[in-house]
N, C-alpha and C positions, 0 to 999 in steps of 0.2 A: 478053116483055120479059126482059132479064136479071136473075137474081137481087140481083145486087147494087147497092146504095145507095150508096156511098158508100167513095171510097178515095183514102187520101194516099200520094203515091210521094215518098222520097228529102227528106222534111221537114226543114229543120235551123233553128236558130234560137241565134242567139246575144245575150249579155249581155254589158257590160263585163269582158274579159275572161277570161270561159268559154261554153264550147257549153253551150248549156243541152238542145237535140235538135243528135243529128245521124246524117241518114241513116237517117231513122225508116219505116217501111211502118206503115200499117195500111188494114183493111179491115174493110163492115158491110154486111153482109145485109139486104134486107127479112124485118120479122117476126124479127128476130132481140137476140138482148141479149150483146153482147160487151165482156167484162171486159178490163183495161187495170188491171196487175198491176205493182208494184215500191215499192221502199221510198222513203221520200220523201226525194225532192231527184231521184228518177228521170226526171223528165218527163213525168208522167204529165196534171197538171195545165197548163203550158205548151202540151203535143198539145193539150190541149180548149180554150184560148184562143185559142187561135192558131185552129183552127176555129169557136172562135164570137164569133168581130170583134174581141178584146180585147187577142189582141198581132197583127202583121204578121207575116207567113213571111218568111223572107230566102233560102232556097235551096227547090225539090221542087212538088209540083202537087196541089191538091186536083179529083176529079173527084167531081161530083154525077151519080146515073144518066147515067155514061160520060162524062159533059160536063164539060171541064173548068170550072172556077167561081174567079172571085177572091172575096177577102173581108178585105174591107180595114178592117168596120168590125161591130161587130154589127147595124144594117141589115141591110149585107147577107147578113148570118149570118141572120135570121130570114126574109129577102125567099126565103135557099134550104132554107127550115122548117124552121133548126137553133134548139133550144132548149136553155139552160143551166139545167143547177139549182147552184148552186155549193156548196163545205163549207161559206164563212162568209156565213151567212144577211147577206144587204142589203137585206132590207124597208125602210121609209119608219117609222120607228118613231108617229112622230103623226100619219097618217095613219091612214084603215078598212083595212080587208079589204079591202074590193072598190076602194077606191083603190087600193090596192097591187097589186091582180092587174090591173087594167086601167090602171096608169101608162104616161101617154105613148101610148096608144091608146084612149082614154075617148070612149063613143058619144058623139055632136051630136045637138043639133036638129037640125031645119030654118033656127034664125037663127045657128046657130053654137057654145052654148052646150053647155055638158058636161049631158047628158042622163042623170042623175043616176038618174032611176025606173030606167031601162032598166040602166042600170048597177050599180045595185042589186040588181036580180030576176034580174041573169044572174047574179051574185057568189052569189046565193041557190042558184039553180039546179046551180051546179057545187059548191057545202057539199051539197048537198044528193044529190048524185051521188056525191062523196064520203064519204056519210054523217057529216058533222062537225058537232056538236052545237054548233055556233057561229052570233052574228049576224056578217052581214056586216057591220053597224056596227059592230062591235068594232074598238078601236082596237089593233094590233100590239102597243102596249109593253104593253097588258096579257094579252097572251097568255103562253105559257111556252112555253122552245126548240123542243121536240117538234112544239106549236100552229102555232108561226111555219115549222116547216120542211115541215109539210103546206102550207102558204098558197104555199112556196113550188113546190111538185112541182105543186100547181092552178096557180097563176101559167103556168108552164111548159107544162102540157098546157094549156091555154086557148088558146096562140096555134095551135092545131092544128097544132103540128110532126110532121115527116116522122120529125128526126131528133133525140131528147133524150139529151143527155148529164147523167148524175146521177154527182158528184161527193160520195164518202159521203154517200149521203142517210139512212143509218140512223144517224148516231153520234148521234143525239140522240130517238131513238124505242123507245116501248117495243116490247115483242113482240108486242103485239095491231097498233099501228098497223103493225108491220115486215108481218104476215102482208098487212094492207090494203093496204101500199104493194103486193107481189110481186101480188096480187092484178091489181092496176092496170096492173103491169106485164105482166103476162100479156093482160090484153083490147086492151093497146094494138097488143103485137104480132101479136098474132089480127086486128088491123084495118094489117097490114103497115108498123107505125112501128120504130123499130128504133135500138134503146138502146146505148150507149155507159155503161157501167157503171163505178164507179173505187170500192173499199172495200179494206180490208187484214180486212176480215173472210173466211175462208175459209169459214165452213159459209156464210155467203150465197152464195158465189159458185159452188157445187157443185148448191145449189139452186135458182138462177135463171137461169143465166146456159148458154150453146150453146160459146163460144170464149173463148177468154183468151189474149189478149196481155201478154208480160209484157216489161217496159221496165228495165235499168241504164243507170245514169249518162249519159241521153240518149241510149242506144241501144236498137235494136228486141235481141230478146234471142231471141226466137218467138215461134208463136201455136200452142195446143194446144186438142184438143177438149178439155169438159170431163168430158166421161163416162170420156176414156180419160187421163186423169191422175192424180195422188196427191199431195195435200195436202206431201209432204215433197221432191218432184219438180220442184212452182211453190216453193218454199221456195229450194232448192237455186239453181233461175233467177235467183229475184230478189237473192241474193247473194252468188253466184258458189259455194258452198260448202254441204257437208251442215251444218247447225244443229241437233246433237245437245240440246244442254244448253238449252232452248226458257225453262222456267223454272226459274231459279236461286235454291234457298231449301235453306240447311242450319238444321238447327232445333237449338234448345239450352235446356235450361231455362234460364226466363224470372226474372227477379229479384221485389224488389219492388214495389208499386204507386205508380207516378210520378200518375197524373193521375184523379183519382175525379170523376165527377158526377153530381150526386145531384139528381132532383125537376127536372130542367129542363123551362121549357113556354116556351112563345110561340104565343101566340095563333093558332090555323088553321095551325099549321105543324109545330109541335112539343109530344108530348103527353107529359110525365111522364117524359122517358127518365134514366135507370140506367144507370150501368156502369161500367168499371173500365177502366186500359189499365196492362199490370206493363212493368219494362224490359226491355229487348230482344226483344220482340216485334211481329209484325204482324196490327193487328186490324183485319181486313175488315167492312166496312159495305157488304150488302148490300141491296137491294128493287126496285122498281116505280119509274120515274118519279115525281116528287112523293108518296114516301112522307117526304122529312122529311130525308132524310142530309146534304145541303148546308147547306139549315137549319140542322141542329144545330150542323156545324161553324164555320157562320159566328157562331154566339150564342156558341159557344167562343173562337173569336179573337177577339168583341168589333167583327166586323163590324157586325150587327146585335145591339139589346137584346133581353133575356130576360125575361118576366113574373116568371119566378118559379124558385128552384134554388140550387146551390149548387156550384162549381167546387173541389177540391182539386189542389193539387201538394207532390208528398212528405209528402202527410201535414197538410198548411197550408191550410187555405181563404185564401182570393187570389178580388181582386176586380178582372176584365176588364172596361172600360166600353168601351176602342178598341184595337183593332191594337198598339199601342205598348206596350199594359197585357201581352199576350200575351208579347208579342215580349221582354219583362223578365224572365217567368215561364220562359222558354225554349220556348214554341210558336211552330210556323211551319206558315205555310198556304198550301201549292201549289194555286191555284185550279184549278176543271176550266173555265173558259173563258181560255184563256192571253192569246189576243189583245186582249179588249174589257178583260179586266179582272187581267192577270197582267203583260204586258211591255209595256215602252215601245219600239214596234215600229220608228220612225227614230230608234232610238236603237244606240251600238254596242253588243257583245257585253261589252265592258268596264262601259260604264253600268250595264246591264240586274243584270250581277253584283254591283255595287259599293254598289247604289244605299242599300241597308238597312245598309252597315256605314258613311255617313260620318260619323262619331266616331272610325273608325281610317284614313280616309283623307286626311281634312282637318285641318290644324290653322292658327291663326289664319288665318283664310280664305283659305288657299292648299291645295292639293288636293296630297298626298304624292305623286305621280307613281310614284314607287319603289315603292312599297308599292300601290298602285290596281292598275300593273300585275302583282306579283306574285299580289296577290289575284284578279284574271283571268288569267294563264297556268297556276296552280295549278290552278282548276278546269275550267281547258280540259283539261288532261292529265289529272288525277282522272276527269275523267266522260268521255273521249275525244268532246269538240265539235266536230264536224268544219266548221272553219270556217278561211279565210285566215290569219287573225288577230285582233288583240279588238278591233283599230277594226273589223270589218266590223256593218256595219248589222243589226238583230237579223230585219227582217223578209227578208231573202236567205238565208236558212237555209233548212234544211226544218223539218218541223213538230217531228221527232223531236229535231233540235239543237236547235230552240227550249225546247221541254219540257226540255230536258236545263241549258239555261241558266236557266232557269228556279227548275229546284230547287237548282241551283248558286246564286242569290242567295241561297234559305233559309239552305242547308248555309251561308250566308258568318255566318250570325248564330250557330255552333255552337248550335243547338236539342238539345233531350233528348227533344221532344216532334215528331214530324210528320206532317202534317196533305196526303194527297194525293189530291185529287181527282179522280178521273179522269186517272188520270197519264198513262195510254199512247191516250189517246182523239184518233183519227186518227195514229196513227202505224203506220211499219210493222215488219215480226217483227223487220227483226235489229234497229230501235232500240227496240224491245218487251223484247229480250232484253237488252241493256246495259242497260234500266231496272231491271229484275227483277235484275241482277247489284248496280247502286249501291245499291238496297233492302236485298240481302240483305248487303252491307258494311256499311251503317251497324246493322242490328241486330245483327250482331257487334262493334260498335264502342260497344252499348250504349242505342244513338240509339231509339226508340220507335216504333212508325208506325202511322198511322189510314192505312187505303187505303178511298176507297171506289168503288167500281167496278161498272156496270152489265153486265161481260166475267165472266161465271160460271165457265168453267173460271181466270182470273186470280185470283179470290176463292177459289176451292177449292186452286187449288194455292202460294200464296201466302201464305197466313194460317195463325196460329198456333189463331184462335180469329176465329168468324167471328156478328157482331151482326146480326141481319136487321130491315128496318124496315116499318112498314106502317101506311100513313095517320097520320104523326107520331108513331108509339107502337113502341118495342124491342119486339117480337112476341116473340125470341128471339138466344139467343147460345150460339150453338154450340161445346162443345169442338172439339179438335182430334181425339181419342178416339173422339168420336161421328164420324156419317156424314156426312160435307161432301156429298152427291151434291147435282146438280143437282135433283132433285126435293124432295129434303127441303126445299133454303134455298125455291123456287118455292110449297112446300106453305103454309109461314109468310111469304112476298113479301105472298103472296094471301088475307090474314089467317086463314091454319087458327092451331088450337092445337095 
């Protein structure tokens, strides 16, 4: 039997006014982990959605075990042994773990009713197999993002699939969970399962993949063996040029304190947090998932209440009960989950950019269209947002451009303090470099930035100082003159003194 499990030949897909894919080639062998790499908007997810039966194919052919197949819908994909783990979690929040894993294929009793006993028992066995300390009866909404991501993976594996598509599967996982995922992937490949792996994290690709196929602007660029290539070569293939200045940062003498947090606590989340933010600096916040970084920022921005503590702006104590209070005090917050908590996906780029400055674009209940257009066009140009026009629907943009739209919205409020929560999550290397350049320009203008990031290279290369949290507490604040090594940061992030 041939080792070739999957082959996609000359695949094309059109959406209104644009080619999402044009003549793309891809193949997958049994027991192989084959990465798809490319900038946001390169067509990776579109290719996988065709394979998963979410999109129909316009041109081209798909072969499984060297036999041509038609995949018209998700059931066709499942029939052919294909399972997909999406970048965006699509679990049903009000159902249990077991009900989500077996949704649409519940075991039945002889009388045709759902066999809940068998379903919960099977789910329990899967959780034990993956060493997840969760109850199969837990409701999905009670889980954190990392736990939900692991349930997505378990659900995909439970289909007994021969081809598993993983789209950014580690974006919300801790290092321990990533290691366990890689162990699971290796176990699956030993059984002959083929894995298609999409990720922007280069270190992961070199650790877990056998081959890498690079796409750019909906076209096929080339396929290389992982051990025979370099990170610079892959980046050059992705962006079509050498990317020399990846982390863009100029360091200046910072100014006076613009934000001070004293003794801030929220039960079960934040424990007596104290820190200062100076004018024109980037203060990085590092820590493991669940350390309380986002929870602390949500308290500062007025999304969540806090039990005790004080917040000062320019030396004056302020009261923040809601986000509008924070905005009035010159504080802006770009959330880590842009699609659920940040963007209005079915609205235009212009709408999303101007929604927080309505007082400037509406007068006497009428929209001042010229001013609204000018706001949008200025930020599209300044942040190099790739969009046909300001009327484009945001969900049609790539992840990197969506992130720049969200940043634009808050820059429109003219903040003095900008909180960026995982600003480059799910963003390709080219867009990352652009976002770093934007951050650098902002601090040059005197804006002060708090950056939460789970990527240590990002923390190390972009921060003036680094605050490290552990179990809700700020364990240590490192100065630039001190060591910013990954080892030192992880020492404090895991509870070291």
